[in-house]
C-alpha positions in Angstrom: 0.3 0.3 -0.5 2.8 2.1 0.8 4.7 2.3 -2.5 1.2 2.9 -3.6 1.5 6.2 -2.4 4.2 7.2 -3.0 3.8 5.7 -6.9 0.7 8.5 -6.9 2.8 11.0 -5.5 5.1 10.8 -8.6 3.1 10.9 -10.4 1.4 14.5 -9.5 5.5 15.6 -9.1 4.9 14.0 -12.7 2.0 15.8 -13.6 2.9 19.5 -11.7 6.1 19.3 -13.7 4.6 18.4 -16.5 2.4 21.6 -16.3 4.9 23.5 -15.0 6.6 22.6 -18.5 3.8 23.1 -20.4 3.8 26.3 -19.4 6.8 27.6 -19.0 6.7 26.0 -23.3 3.9 28.7 -24.2 4.4 31.6 -22.4 8.3 31.1 -24.3 6.6 30.4 -27.2 5.1 34.3 -26.7 8.1 35.5 -26.3 9.0 34.2 -29.4 6.0 35.2 -31.5 6.3 38.8 -29.6 10.6 39.3 -30.6 9.9 37.4 -33.6 7.2 41.2 -34.4 10.9 43.3 -32.6 12.5 42.0 -35.4 11.2 42.3 -38.2 10.0 46.5 -37.0 13.9 47.1 -36.3 14.3 45.8 -39.4 11.3 48.5 -41.3 13.4 50.6 -39.0 17.1 49.7 -41.1 15.6 50.4 -44.3 14.5 53.2 -44.0 17.0 54.4 -42.2 19.1 53.3 -44.9 16.9 54.7 -47.5 17.2 58.1 -45.7 20.6 57.8 -46.2 20.9 57.2 -49.5 18.7 60.2 -50.1 20.5 62.6 -47.2 24.0 60.8 -49.8 22.3 61.8 -52.7 21.0 65.4 -51.9 25.3 65.8 -50.7 26.0 65.2 -54.4 23.7 67.3 -55.7 24.8 70.2 -53.4 28.5 70.1 -54.3 27.8 69.6 -58.3 25.5 73.2 -57.7 27.9 74.8 -55.8 30.0 74.6 -58.1 27.6 75.4 -60.7 27.0 78.1 -59.3 30.2 79.2 -58.1 31.5 78.5 -62.7 28.2 80.8 -63.3 29.7 83.4 -61.3 33.3 83.1 -62.3 31.7 84.2 -66.1 28.9 86.5 -64.9 32.0 88.0 -63.6 34.1 87.9 -66.8 31.0 89.2 -68.7 31.1 91.5 -66.6 34.1 93.0 -66.4 33.9 93.5 -70.4 31.6 95.4 -70.0 32.9 97.6 -67.9 35.1 97.8 -70.4 33.2 98.1 -73.4 33.2 102.1 -74.7 29.5 103.3 -75.3 30.2 106.7 -76.5 
């Protein structure tokens, strides 16, 4: 009879541990889903940042080109003004 009680206790303990493990498994599965969502969100944010950085690089390149063009136009305007000043309109 004693052995049956011990066996019952072991079965009860095993069931309790199994329930605890199932509960922990469910919790971990939920956490994995949350982390996967966070990862996806982080990836999307990373892609947005990458796109923004690429746009910034293009804008900086355009700015440098425009600055060079502006400088070139300034020189041409100065030369044209100097030629006009040297001309005698009498």
